[in-house]
Biopython code that builds the backbone (N, CA, C, O; Angstrom):
import numpy as np
from Bio.PDB.StructureBuilder import StructureBuilder

atoms = [
    (1, "TYR", "N", (18.838, 7.351, 18.285)),
    (1, "TYR", "CA", (18.070, 6.940, 18.940)),
    (1, "TYR", "C", (17.026, 7.442, 18.874)),
    (1, "TYR", "O", (17.130, 8.668, 18.859)),
    (2, "GLY", "N", (16.040, 7.091, 18.826)),
    (2, "GLY", "CA", (14.404, 7.184, 18.891)),
    (2, "GLY", "C", (13.495, 7.120, 17.452)),
    (2, "GLY", "O", (13.646, 6.071, 16.827)),
    (3, "ARG", "N", (12.604, 8.083, 16.875)),
    (3, "ARG", "CA", (11.951, 7.902, 15.935)),
    (3, "ARG", "C", (12.809, 9.180, 15.147)),
    (3, "ARG", "O", (13.259, 10.259, 15.534)),
    (4, "THR", "N", (12.783, 8.452, 13.826)),
    (4, "THR", "CA", (13.251, 9.908, 12.617)),
    (4, "THR", "C", (12.051, 9.899, 11.545)),
    (4, "THR", "O", (10.900, 9.542, 11.796)),
    (5, "LYS", "N", (12.483, 10.311, 10.424)),
    (5, "LYS", "CA", (11.514, 10.829, 9.534)),
    (5, "LYS", "C", (10.997, 9.679, 8.937)),
    (5, "LYS", "O", (9.826, 9.446, 8.640)),
    (6, "THR", "N", (12.147, 8.871, 8.768)),
    (6, "THR", "CA", (11.897, 7.428, 7.828)),
    (6, "THR", "C", (11.670, 5.982, 9.054)),
    (6, "THR", "O", (11.658, 4.788, 8.757)),
    (7, "SER", "N", (11.527, 6.532, 10.294)),
    (7, "SER", "CA", (11.176, 5.145, 10.990)),
    (7, "SER", "C", (9.698, 4.336, 10.616)),
    (7, "SER", "O", (9.458, 3.152, 10.853)),
    (8, "CYS", "N", (8.868, 5.245, 10.021)),
    (8, "CYS", "CA", (7.777, 5.116, 9.926)),
    (8, "CYS", "C", (7.638, 3.852, 8.805)),
    (8, "CYS", "O", (6.877, 2.887, 8.875)),
    (9, "VAL", "N", (8.515, 4.140, 7.864)),
    (9, "VAL", "CA", (8.825, 3.050, 6.646)),
    (9, "VAL", "C", (9.381, 1.581, 7.236)),
    (9, "VAL", "O", (8.963, 0.508, 6.801)),
    (10, "GLY", "N", (10.205, 1.678, 8.100)),
    (10, "GLY", "CA", (10.632, 0.643, 8.724)),
    (10, "GLY", "C", (9.737, -0.281, 9.493)),
    (10, "GLY", "O", (9.772, -1.512, 9.497)),
    (11, "LEU", "N", (8.659, 0.787, 10.359)),
    (11, "LEU", "CA", (7.669, 0.266, 10.852)),
    (11, "LEU", "C", (6.563, -0.652, 10.320)),
    (11, "LEU", "O", (5.964, -1.585, 10.854)),
    (12, "ALA", "N", (6.448, 0.084, 8.698)),
    (12, "ALA", "CA", (5.510, -0.880, 7.640)),
    (12, "ALA", "C", (6.219, -1.883, 7.085)),
    (12, "ALA", "O", (5.540, -2.666, 6.420)),
    (13, "SER", "N", (7.308, -2.089, 7.149)),
    (13, "SER", "CA", (8.359, -3.194, 6.644)),
    (13, "SER", "C", (7.796, -4.063, 7.704)),
    (13, "SER", "O", (6.989, -4.936, 7.387)),
    (14, "LEU", "N", (8.189, -3.879, 9.049)),
    (14, "LEU", "CA", (7.916, -4.695, 10.411)),
    (14, "LEU", "C", (6.340, -5.365, 10.233)),
    (14, "LEU", "O", (5.983, -6.486, 10.596)),
    (15, "ALA", "N", (5.678, -4.513, 9.687)),
    (15, "ALA", "CA", (4.280, -5.284, 9.862)),
    (15, "ALA", "C", (4.075, -6.050, 8.510)),
    (15, "ALA", "O", (3.231, -6.935, 8.367)),
    (16, "LEU", "N", (4.902, -5.635, 7.568)),
    (16, "LEU", "CA", (4.716, -6.974, 6.328)),
    (16, "LEU", "C", (5.293, -8.205, 7.009)),
    (16, "LEU", "O", (4.866, -9.352, 6.883)),
    (17, "SER", "N", (6.527, -7.730, 7.893)),
    (17, "SER", "CA", (7.087, -8.931, 8.170)),
    (17, "SER", "C", (5.844, -9.978, 9.083)),
    (17, "SER", "O", (5.837, -11.183, 8.832)),
    (18, "LEU", "N", (4.961, -9.470, 9.999)),
    (18, "LEU", "CA", (4.910, -9.723, 10.740)),
    (18, "LEU", "C", (3.224, -10.606, 10.420)),
    (18, "LEU", "O", (2.641, -11.473, 11.072)),
    (19, "VAL", "N", (2.929, -10.014, 9.350)),
    (19, "VAL", "CA", (1.805, -10.626, 8.535)),
    (19, "VAL", "C", (2.354, -11.725, 7.628)),
    (19, "VAL", "O", (1.819, -12.825, 7.765)),
    (20, "THR", "N", (3.188, -11.632, 6.857)),
    (20, "THR", "CA", (3.633, -12.873, 5.696)),
    (20, "THR", "C", (4.641, -13.796, 6.740)),
    (20, "THR", "O", (4.308, -14.965, 6.545)),
    (21, "VAL", "N", (5.603, -13.758, 7.643)),
    (21, "VAL", "CA", (6.739, -14.565, 8.110)),
    (21, "VAL", "C", (5.482, -14.995, 9.075)),
    (21, "VAL", "O", (4.790, -15.960, 8.748)),
    (22, "VAL", "N", (5.265, -14.416, 10.010)),
    (22, "VAL", "CA", (4.769, -14.805, 11.538)),
    (22, "VAL", "C", (3.304, -14.736, 11.480)),
    (22, "VAL", "O", (2.890, -14.930, 12.623)),
    (23, "SER", "N", (2.307, -14.540, 10.638)),
    (23, "SER", "CA", (1.173, -14.576, 10.230)),
    (23, "SER", "C", (0.696, -14.406, 11.224)),
    (23, "SER", "O", (-0.119, -15.240, 11.618)),
    (24, "ASN", "N", (1.024, -13.210, 12.065)),
    (24, "ASN", "CA", (0.157, -12.001, 12.886)),
    (24, "ASN", "C", (-0.385, -11.265, 12.226)),
    (24, "ASN", "O", (0.301, -10.306, 11.868)),
    (25, "PHE", "N", (-1.748, -11.310, 11.764)),
    (25, "PHE", "CA", (-2.524, -10.753, 10.837)),
    (25, "PHE", "C", (-2.906, -9.425, 11.564)),
    (25, "PHE", "O", (-2.547, -8.326, 11.140)),
    (26, "SER", "N", (-3.743, -9.623, 12.813)),
    (26, "SER", "CA", (-3.607, -8.420, 13.569)),
    (26, "SER", "C", (-3.169, -7.431, 14.104)),
    (26, "SER", "O", (-3.648, -6.324, 14.351)),
    (27, "GLU", "N", (-2.110, -7.947, 14.290)),
    (27, "GLU", "CA", (-0.875, -7.127, 14.683)),
    (27, "GLU", "C", (-0.601, -6.238, 13.671)),
    (27, "GLU", "O", (-0.880, -5.040, 13.656)),
    (28, "GLY", "N", (0.246, -7.214, 12.395)),
    (28, "GLY", "CA", (0.509, -5.943, 11.528)),
    (28, "GLY", "C", (-0.255, -5.164, 11.105)),
    (28, "GLY", "O", (-0.011, -3.988, 11.374)),
    (29, "TYR", "N", (-1.649, -5.508, 10.168)),
    (29, "TYR", "CA", (-2.474, -4.612, 10.096)),
    (29, "TYR", "C", (-2.285, -3.799, 11.122)),
    (29, "TYR", "O", (-1.432, -2.962, 10.827)),
    (30, "SER", "N", (-2.746, -3.651, 12.325)),
    (30, "SER", "CA", (-3.058, -2.042, 13.263)),
    (30, "SER", "C", (-1.303, -1.572, 13.422)),
    (30, "SER", "O", (-1.212, -0.455, 13.931)),
    (31, "MET", "N", (-0.075, -2.146, 13.120)),
    (31, "MET", "CA", (1.130, -1.746, 13.283)),
    (31, "MET", "C", (1.078, -0.940, 11.667)),
    (31, "MET", "O", (1.522, 0.202, 11.543)),
    (32, "GLY", "N", (0.474, -1.712, 10.483)),
    (32, "GLY", "CA", (0.549, -0.893, 9.608)),
    (32, "GLY", "C", (-0.136, 0.325, 9.332)),
    (32, "GLY", "O", (0.306, 1.219, 8.611)),
    (33, "LYS", "N", (-1.249, 0.332, 9.939)),
    (33, "LYS", "CA", (-2.063, 1.685, 9.915)),
    (33, "LYS", "C", (-1.265, 2.880, 10.951)),
    (33, "LYS", "O", (-1.461, 4.082, 10.769)),
    (34, "THR", "N", (-0.429, 2.407, 11.952)),
    (34, "THR", "CA", (0.071, 2.710, 12.890)),
    (34, "THR", "C", (1.480, 3.806, 12.020)),
    (34, "THR", "O", (1.987, 4.858, 12.408)),
    (35, "SER", "N", (1.725, 3.044, 10.854)),
    (35, "SER", "CA", (2.763, 3.803, 10.749)),
    (35, "SER", "C", (2.672, 4.519, 9.352)),
    (35, "SER", "O", (3.712, 4.841, 8.777)),
    (36, "MET", "N", (1.394, 4.780, 8.780)),
    (36, "MET", "CA", (0.589, 5.758, 7.670)),
    (36, "MET", "C", (0.153, 6.980, 8.630)),
    (36, "MET", "O", (0.000, 8.123, 8.201)),
    (37, "ILE", "N", (-0.069, 6.522, 10.280)),
    (37, "ILE", "CA", (-0.145, 7.839, 10.662)),
    (37, "ILE", "C", (0.740, 8.770, 11.119)),
    (37, "ILE", "O", (0.635, 9.976, 11.342)),
    (38, "LEU", "N", (2.101, 7.574, 11.268)),
    (38, "LEU", "CA", (3.410, 8.509, 11.802)),
    (38, "LEU", "C", (3.510, 9.378, 10.825)),
    (38, "LEU", "O", (3.415, 10.579, 11.075)),
    (39, "ALA", "N", (3.774, 8.801, 9.218)),
    (39, "ALA", "CA", (4.135, 9.512, 8.058)),
    (39, "ALA", "C", (3.795, 10.892, 7.713)),
    (39, "ALA", "O", (4.373, 11.583, 6.874)),
    (40, "GLY", "N", (2.644, 11.278, 8.559)),
    (40, "GLY", "CA", (2.374, 12.390, 8.540)),
    (40, "GLY", "C", (1.823, 12.980, 6.862)),
    (40, "GLY", "O", (1.429, 12.100, 6.096)),
    (41, "SER", "N", (1.820, 14.189, 6.446)),
    (41, "SER", "CA", (1.787, 14.406, 5.242)),
    (41, "SER", "C", (3.164, 14.592, 4.597)),
    (41, "SER", "O", (3.243, 15.668, 4.004)),
    (42, "ASP", "N", (4.229, 13.867, 4.550)),
    (42, "ASP", "CA", (4.960, 13.658, 3.314)),
    (42, "ASP", "C", (4.693, 12.409, 2.528)),
    (42, "ASP", "O", (4.616, 11.227, 2.863)),
    (43, "LYS", "N", (4.572, 13.052, 1.340)),
    (43, "LYS", "CA", (3.637, 12.548, 0.443)),
    (43, "LYS", "C", (4.934, 11.337, -0.115)),
    (43, "LYS", "O", (4.741, 10.157, -0.406)),
    (44, "ARG", "N", (5.936, 11.917, -0.129)),
    (44, "ARG", "CA", (6.944, 10.822, -0.483)),
    (44, "ARG", "C", (7.141, 9.158, 0.525)),
    (44, "ARG", "O", (6.877, 7.970, 0.339)),
    (45, "LEU", "N", (7.539, 9.705, 1.228)),
    (45, "LEU", "CA", (7.182, 8.439, 1.991)),
    (45, "LEU", "C", (6.015, 7.754, 2.373)),
    (45, "LEU", "O", (6.074, 6.623, 2.857)),
    (46, "LEU", "N", (4.876, 8.401, 2.177)),
    (46, "LEU", "CA", (3.184, 7.520, 2.120)),
    (46, "LEU", "C", (2.803, 6.966, 0.915)),
    (46, "LEU", "O", (1.778, 6.368, 0.588)),
    (47, "CYS", "N", (4.199, 7.388, 0.069)),
    (47, "CYS", "CA", (3.856, 6.173, -1.111)),
    (47, "CYS", "C", (4.439, 5.148, -1.059)),
    (47, "CYS", "O", (4.081, 4.150, -1.684)),
    (48, "SER", "N", (5.263, 5.189, -0.442)),
    (48, "SER", "CA", (6.233, 3.894, 0.071)),
    (48, "SER", "C", (5.098, 2.891, 1.226)),
    (48, "SER", "O", (4.585, 1.776, 1.130)),
    (49, "ILE", "N", (5.083, 3.606, 1.919)),
    (49, "ILE", "CA", (3.798, 3.148, 3.107)),
    (49, "ILE", "C", (2.760, 2.625, 2.967)),
    (49, "ILE", "O", (2.480, 1.531, 3.456)),
    (50, "MET", "N", (1.892, 3.420, 2.169)),
    (50, "MET", "CA", (0.555, 2.862, 1.794)),
    (50, "MET", "C", (0.767, 1.658, 0.550)),
    (50, "MET", "O", (-0.155, 0.865, 0.361)),
    (51, "TYR", "N", (1.798, 1.587, -0.127)),
    (51, "TYR", "CA", (2.087, 0.603, -0.778)),
    (51, "TYR", "C", (2.117, -0.729, 0.094)),
    (51, "TYR", "O", (1.332, -1.660, -0.086)),
    (52, "ARG", "N", (2.930, -0.712, 0.879)),
    (52, "ARG", "CA", (3.250, -1.806, 1.845)),
    (52, "ARG", "C", (2.061, -2.173, 2.221)),
    (52, "ARG", "O", (1.609, -3.312, 2.107)),
    (53, "VAL", "N", (1.236, -0.767, 2.908)),
    (53, "VAL", "CA", (-0.029, -1.220, 3.665)),
    (53, "VAL", "C", (-0.879, -1.428, 2.897)),
    (53, "VAL", "O", (-1.582, -1.985, 3.740)),
    (54, "TYR", "N", (-1.641, -1.500, 1.762)),
    (54, "TYR", "CA", (-2.641, -1.612, 0.884)),
    (54, "TYR", "C", (-2.467, -2.866, 0.371)),
    (54, "TYR", "O", (-3.240, -3.813, 0.516)),
    (55, "ALA", "N", (-1.187, -2.851, -0.379)),
    (55, "ALA", "CA", (-0.983, -3.947, -1.370)),
    (55, "ALA", "C", (-0.562, -5.046, -0.815)),
    (55, "ALA", "O", (-0.613, -6.142, -1.374)),
    (56, "LEU", "N", (0.024, -4.785, 0.672)),
    (56, "LEU", "CA", (0.742, -6.184, 0.488)),
    (56, "LEU", "C", (0.049, -6.626, 2.357)),
    (56, "LEU", "O", (-0.073, -7.766, 2.806)),
    (57, "ILE", "N", (-0.229, -5.529, 2.967)),
    (57, "ILE", "CA", (-0.973, -6.045, 4.526)),
    (57, "ILE", "C", (-2.370, -6.293, 4.579)),
    (57, "ILE", "O", (-3.036, -7.147, 5.164)),
    (58, "ASN", "N", (-2.663, -5.324, 3.813)),
    (58, "ASN", "CA", (-4.662, -4.697, 4.088)),
    (58, "ASN", "C", (-5.428, -6.075, 3.317)),
    (58, "ASN", "O", (-6.634, -6.321, 3.325)),
    (59, "ILE", "N", (-4.463, -6.780, 2.738)),
    (59, "ILE", "CA", (-5.518, -7.632, 1.827)),
    (59, "ILE", "C", (-5.616, -8.859, 2.957)),
    (59, "ILE", "O", (-6.271, -9.823, 2.562)),
    (60, "TRP", "N", (-5.273, -8.928, 3.792)),
    (60, "TRP", "CA", (-5.412, -9.975, 4.515)),
    (60, "TRP", "C", (-6.465, -9.622, 5.571)),
    (60, "TRP", "O", (-6.384, -10.248, 6.628)),
    (61, "LYS", "N", (-7.299, -8.845, 5.463)),
    (61, "LYS", "CA", (-8.160, -8.233, 6.404)),
    (61, "LYS", "C", (-9.313, -7.591, 5.864)),
    (61, "LYS", "O", (-10.406, -7.447, 6.412)),
    (62, "GLU", "N", (-8.891, -7.158, 4.538)),
    (62, "GLU", "CA", (-9.901, -5.785, 3.871)),
    (62, "GLU", "C", (-10.431, -6.609, 2.799)),
    (62, "GLU", "O", (-9.562, -7.323, 2.298)),
    (63, "PRO", "N", (-11.801, -6.754, 2.201)),
    (63, "PRO", "CA", (-11.991, -7.014, 0.735)),
    (63, "PRO", "C", (-11.466, -6.357, -0.189)),
    (63, "PRO", "O", (-11.518, -5.135, -0.049)),
    (64, "ILE", "N", (-10.818, -6.877, -1.381)),
    (64, "ILE", "CA", (-10.424, -6.328, -2.407)),
    (64, "ILE", "C", (-10.891, -5.116, -3.154)),
    (64, "ILE", "O", (-10.299, -4.326, -3.889)),
    (65, "GLN", "N", (-12.199, -5.212, -2.723)),
    (65, "GLN", "CA", (-12.985, -3.974, -3.581)),
    (65, "GLN", "C", (-12.445, -2.808, -2.576)),
    (65, "GLN", "O", (-11.854, -1.884, -3.135)),
    (66, "ALA", "N", (-12.593, -2.735, -0.998)),
    (66, "ALA", "CA", (-11.949, -1.855, -0.648)),
    (66, "ALA", "C", (-10.993, -1.325, -0.535)),
    (66, "ALA", "O", (-10.862, -0.268, 0.082)),
    (67, "ILE", "N", (-9.800, -2.151, -1.303)),
    (67, "ILE", "CA", (-8.087, -1.713, -1.394)),
    (67, "ILE", "C", (-8.346, -0.652, -3.023)),
    (67, "ILE", "O", (-8.281, 0.569, -2.886)),
    (68, "LEU", "N", (-8.556, -1.097, -4.105)),
    (68, "LEU", "CA", (-9.067, -0.518, -5.312)),
    (68, "LEU", "C", (-8.710, 0.582, -5.472)),
    (68, "LEU", "O", (-7.740, 0.924, -6.148)),
    (69, "PRO", "N", (-9.580, 1.411, -4.764)),
    (69, "PRO", "CA", (-9.069, 3.168, -4.681)),
    (69, "PRO", "C", (-8.087, 3.463, -4.022)),
    (69, "PRO", "O", (-7.629, 4.589, -4.216)),
    (70, "HIS", "N", (-7.534, 2.733, -3.197)),
    (70, "HIS", "CA", (-6.215, 2.990, -2.502)),
    (70, "HIS", "C", (-5.380, 2.684, -3.407)),
    (70, "HIS", "O", (-4.755, 3.711, -3.671)),
    (71, "LEU", "N", (-4.952, 1.659, -4.156)),
    (71, "LEU", "CA", (-4.292, 1.241, -5.225)),
    (71, "LEU", "C", (-4.232, 2.267, -6.115)),
    (71, "LEU", "O", (-3.130, 2.620, -6.534)),
    (72, "LYS", "N", (-5.294, 2.841, -6.499)),
    (72, "LYS", "CA", (-5.164, 4.156, -7.714)),
    (72, "LYS", "C", (-4.440, 5.078, -7.001)),
    (72, "LYS", "O", (-3.356, 5.513, -7.390)),
    (73, "GLU", "N", (-5.140, 5.497, -5.673)),
    (73, "GLU", "CA", (-4.293, 6.996, -4.996)),
    (73, "GLU", "C", (-2.997, 6.526, -4.862)),
    (73, "GLU", "O", (-2.273, 7.476, -4.563)),
    (74, "ILE", "N", (-2.449, 5.611, -4.940)),
    (74, "ILE", "CA", (-1.456, 5.274, -4.530)),
    (74, "ILE", "C", (-0.211, 5.729, -6.111)),
    (74, "ILE", "O", (0.856, 6.341, -6.158)),
    (75, "TYR", "N", (-0.892, 5.191, -6.954)),
    (75, "TYR", "CA", (-0.339, 5.349, -8.221)),
    (75, "TYR", "C", (-0.226, 6.829, -8.826)),
    (75, "TYR", "O", (0.843, 7.243, -9.274)),
    (76, "ASN", "N", (-1.196, 7.470, -8.812)),
    (76, "ASN", "CA", (-1.526, 9.225, -9.095)),
    (76, "ASN", "C", (-0.366, 9.709, -8.224)),
    (76, "ASN", "O", (0.558, 10.325, -8.757)),
    (77, "THR", "N", (-0.368, 9.407, -6.619)),
    (77, "THR", "CA", (0.296, 10.422, -6.200)),
    (77, "THR", "C", (1.974, 10.005, -6.313)),
    (77, "THR", "O", (2.906, 10.765, -6.054)),
    (78, "SER", "N", (2.072, 8.624, -6.760)),
    (78, "SER", "CA", (3.463, 8.497, -7.007)),
    (78, "SER", "C", (4.117, 9.032, -8.187)),
    (78, "SER", "O", (5.289, 9.403, -8.253)),
    (79, "LEU", "N", (3.221, 9.038, -9.142)),
    (79, "LEU", "CA", (3.307, 9.427, -10.275)),
    (79, "LEU", "C", (3.775, 10.813, -9.972)),
    (79, "LEU", "O", (4.855, 11.136, -10.468)),
    (80, "LYS", "N", (3.094, 11.743, -9.188)),
    (80, "LYS", "CA", (2.954, 13.483, -9.123)),
    (80, "LYS", "C", (4.278, 13.518, -8.372)),
    (80, "LYS", "O", (4.813, 14.626, -8.343)),
    (81, "TYR", "N", (4.843, 12.628, -7.824)),
    (81, "TYR", "CA", (5.450, 13.178, -6.795)),
    (81, "TYR", "C", (6.996, 12.280, -7.220)),
    (81, "TYR", "O", (7.757, 12.147, -6.261)),
    (82, "GLY", "N", (7.480, 11.675, -8.576)),
    (82, "GLY", "CA", (8.050, 11.549, -9.110)),
    (82, "GLY", "C", (8.619, 9.596, -8.857)),
    (82, "GLY", "O", (9.634, 9.036, -9.270)),
    (83, "MET", "N", (7.507, 9.071, -8.067)),
    (83, "MET", "CA", (8.323, 8.094, -7.254)),
    (83, "MET", "C", (7.221, 7.003, -8.374)),
    (83, "MET", "O", (6.044, 6.673, -8.229)),
    (84, "ILE", "N", (8.205, 6.684, -9.448)),
    (84, "ILE", "CA", (7.782, 5.834, -10.666)),
    (84, "ILE", "C", (7.913, 4.602, -9.836)),
    (84, "ILE", "O", (6.832, 4.156, -9.451)),
    (85, "ASP", "N", (9.144, 3.842, -9.411)),
    (85, "ASP", "CA", (9.024, 2.154, -9.015)),
    (85, "ASP", "C", (7.325, 2.053, -7.889)),
    (85, "ASP", "O", (6.543, 1.125, -8.092)),
    (86, "TYR", "N", (7.035, 3.095, -6.830)),
    (86, "TYR", "CA", (5.968, 2.413, -6.641)),
    (86, "TYR", "C", (4.616, 3.036, -7.584)),
    (86, "TYR", "O", (3.520, 2.541, -7.321)),
    (87, "ALA", "N", (4.683, 4.140, -8.703)),
    (87, "ALA", "CA", (3.673, 4.172, -9.433)),
    (87, "ALA", "C", (3.316, 2.340, -9.871)),
    (87, "ALA", "O", (2.602, 1.418, -9.477)),
    (88, "LEU", "N", (4.112, 2.560, -10.687)),
    (88, "LEU", "CA", (4.394, 0.420, -11.178)),
    (88, "LEU", "C", (3.941, -0.428, -10.242)),
    (88, "LEU", "O", (3.476, -1.520, -10.569)),
    (89, "PHE", "N", (4.003, -0.120, -9.251)),
    (89, "PHE", "CA", (4.166, -1.580, -8.139)),
    (89, "PHE", "C", (2.523, -0.917, -7.996)),
    (89, "PHE", "O", (1.811, -1.791, -8.491)),
    (90, "SER", "N", (1.842, -0.032, -7.644)),
    (90, "SER", "CA", (0.878, 0.065, -7.363)),
    (90, "SER", "C", (-0.333, 0.117, -8.765)),
    (90, "SER", "O", (-1.504, -0.261, -8.720)),
    (91, "GLY", "N", (0.255, 0.587, -9.704)),
    (91, "GLY", "CA", (-0.489, 0.112, -11.213)),
    (91, "GLY", "C", (-0.643, -1.614, -11.303)),
    (91, "GLY", "O", (-1.698, -2.124, -11.679)),
    (92, "MET", "N", (0.401, -2.324, -10.957)),
    (92, "MET", "CA", (0.553, -3.500, -10.994)),
    (92, "MET", "C", (-0.234, -4.296, -10.164)),
    (92, "MET", "O", (-0.704, -5.365, -10.556)),
    (93, "SER", "N", (-0.430, -3.800, -8.919)),
    (93, "SER", "CA", (-1.174, -4.468, -8.016)),
    (93, "SER", "C", (-2.870, -4.111, -8.016)),
    (93, "SER", "O", (-3.713, -4.810, -7.453)),
    (94, "PHE", "N", (-3.131, -2.939, -8.736)),
    (94, "PHE", "CA", (-4.430, -2.242, -9.083)),
    (94, "PHE", "C", (-4.859, -3.300, -9.938)),
    (94, "PHE", "O", (-5.889, -3.889, -9.609)),
    (95, "ALA", "N", (-4.293, -3.634, -10.923)),
    (95, "ALA", "CA", (-4.801, -4.250, -12.100)),
    (95, "ALA", "C", (-4.924, -6.337, -11.833)),
    (95, "ALA", "O", (-5.831, -7.121, -12.113)),
    (96, "TYR", "N", (-3.564, -6.551, -11.198)),
    (96, "TYR", "CA", (-3.897, -8.031, -10.777)),
    (96, "TYR", "C", (-5.053, -8.345, -9.311)),
    (96, "TYR", "O", (-5.344, -9.499, -8.993)),
    (97, "ARG", "N", (-5.514, -7.306, -8.668)),
    (97, "ARG", "CA", (-6.202, -7.286, -7.672)),
    (97, "ARG", "C", (-7.582, -7.261, -8.174)),
    (97, "ARG", "O", (-8.404, -8.015, -7.653)),
    (98, "ALA", "N", (-8.032, -6.236, -9.420)),
    (98, "ALA", "CA", (-9.157, -5.999, -9.838)),
    (98, "ALA", "C", (-9.474, -7.158, -11.118)),
    (98, "ALA", "O", (-10.473, -7.212, -11.834)),
    (99, "PHE", "N", (-8.371, -7.964, -11.126)),
    (99, "PHE", "CA", (-8.608, -8.891, -12.256)),
    (99, "PHE", "C", (-9.342, -10.075, -11.192)),
    (99, "PHE", "O", (-10.149, -10.778, -11.799)),
    (100, "PHE", "N", (-9.201, -10.400, -9.764)),
    (100, "PHE", "CA", (-9.736, -11.226, -8.970)),
    (100, "PHE", "C", (-11.157, -11.096, -8.687)),
    (100, "PHE", "O", (-11.931, -11.935, -8.226)),
    (101, "THR", "N", (-11.435, -9.468, -9.174)),
    (101, "THR", "CA", (-12.202, -8.780, -8.282)),
    (101, "THR", "C", (-13.807, -9.318, -9.386)),
    (101, "THR", "O", (-14.987, -9.069, -9.141)),
    (102, "GLY", "N", (-13.213, -10.095, -10.577)),
    (102, "GLY", "CA", (-14.119, -10.355, -11.651)),
    (102, "GLY", "C", (-14.280, -9.206, -12.570)),
    (102, "GLY", "O", (-15.206, -9.215, -13.381)),
    (103, "SER", "N", (-13.284, -8.024, -12.493)),
    (103, "SER", "CA", (-13.674, -6.924, -13.165)),
    (103, "SER", "C", (-13.180, -6.805, -14.411)),
    (103, "SER", "O", (-11.950, -6.769, -14.362)),
    (104, "LEU", "N", (-13.700, -6.709, -15.771)),
    (104, "LEU", "CA", (-12.659, -6.604, -17.141)),
    (104, "LEU", "C", (-11.665, -5.798, -17.267)),
    (104, "LEU", "O", (-11.772, -4.643, -16.853)),
    (105, "LEU", "N", (-10.982, -6.063, -17.618)),
    (105, "LEU", "CA", (-9.344, -5.316, -17.814)),
    (105, "LEU", "C", (-9.708, -4.556, -19.256)),
    (105, "LEU", "O", (-8.588, -4.906, -19.628)),
    (106, "GLN", "N", (-10.115, -4.005, -20.143)),
    (106, "GLN", "CA", (-10.597, -3.866, -21.097)),
    (106, "GLN", "C", (-10.384, -2.261, -20.342)),
    (106, "GLN", "O", (-9.387, -1.540, -20.336)),
    (107, "PRO", "N", (-11.680, -2.062, -19.758)),
    (107, "PRO", "CA", (-12.206, -0.766, -19.008)),
    (107, "PRO", "C", (-11.208, -0.025, -18.374)),
    (107, "PRO", "O", (-11.038, 1.189, -18.487)),
    (108, "LEU", "N", (-10.300, -1.114, -17.439)),
    (108, "LEU", "CA", (-9.259, -0.994, -16.412)),
    (108, "LEU", "C", (-8.226, -0.270, -16.656)),
    (108, "LEU", "O", (-7.699, 0.546, -15.900)),
    (109, "ARG", "N", (-7.765, -0.714, -18.281)),
    (109, "ARG", "CA", (-6.644, 0.254, -18.801)),
    (109, "ARG", "C", (-6.880, 1.352, -18.885)),
    (109, "ARG", "O", (-5.869, 2.001, -18.618)),
    (110, "LYS", "N", (-7.983, 2.166, -19.202)),
    (110, "LYS", "CA", (-8.172, 3.776, -19.200)),
    (110, "LYS", "C", (-8.043, 4.126, -18.025)),
    (110, "LYS", "O", (-7.237, 5.057, -18.027)),
    (111, "GLU", "N", (-8.527, 3.815, -16.568)),
    (111, "GLU", "CA", (-8.232, 4.330, -15.437)),
    (111, "GLU", "C", (-6.632, 4.311, -14.685)),
    (111, "GLU", "O", (-6.188, 5.181, -13.936)),
    (112, "VAL", "N", (-5.980, 3.128, -15.104)),
    (112, "VAL", "CA", (-4.762, 3.010, -14.586)),
    (112, "VAL", "C", (-3.911, 3.530, -15.707)),
    (112, "VAL", "O", (-2.687, 3.574, -15.585)),
]
sb = StructureBuilder()
sb.init_structure("model")
sb.init_model(0)
sb.init_chain("A")
sb.init_seg("    ")
for serial, (resi, resn, name, xyz) in enumerate(atoms, 1):
    if name == "N":
        sb.init_residue(resn, " ", resi, " ")
    sb.init_atom(name, np.array(xyz, "f"), 0.0, 1.0, " ", f" {name:<3s}", serial, name[0])
structure = sb.get_structure()
């Protein structure tokens, strides 16, 4: 009972459900921010939480240009800590979101 080390991942998933299923964007957004705070300095947990928050939740409240640097950070951190799945997810999300900002994809290939 109570909060464990991985409770913050569940909280981020609940925040994603609030945004996508219930359409409660404000509550999901704030719950996503809270989940990142609860994760603390555990980089492996932060990779999965930050992907959920920046790639799937914050797109409803923040401009895409503000999210792109975070997706690049998730990509680099995930590679560093061996979280290949989140590195691929965030790399794909980075390219996808950058395309919708009007960026040319050829120069982005060098970034990620």
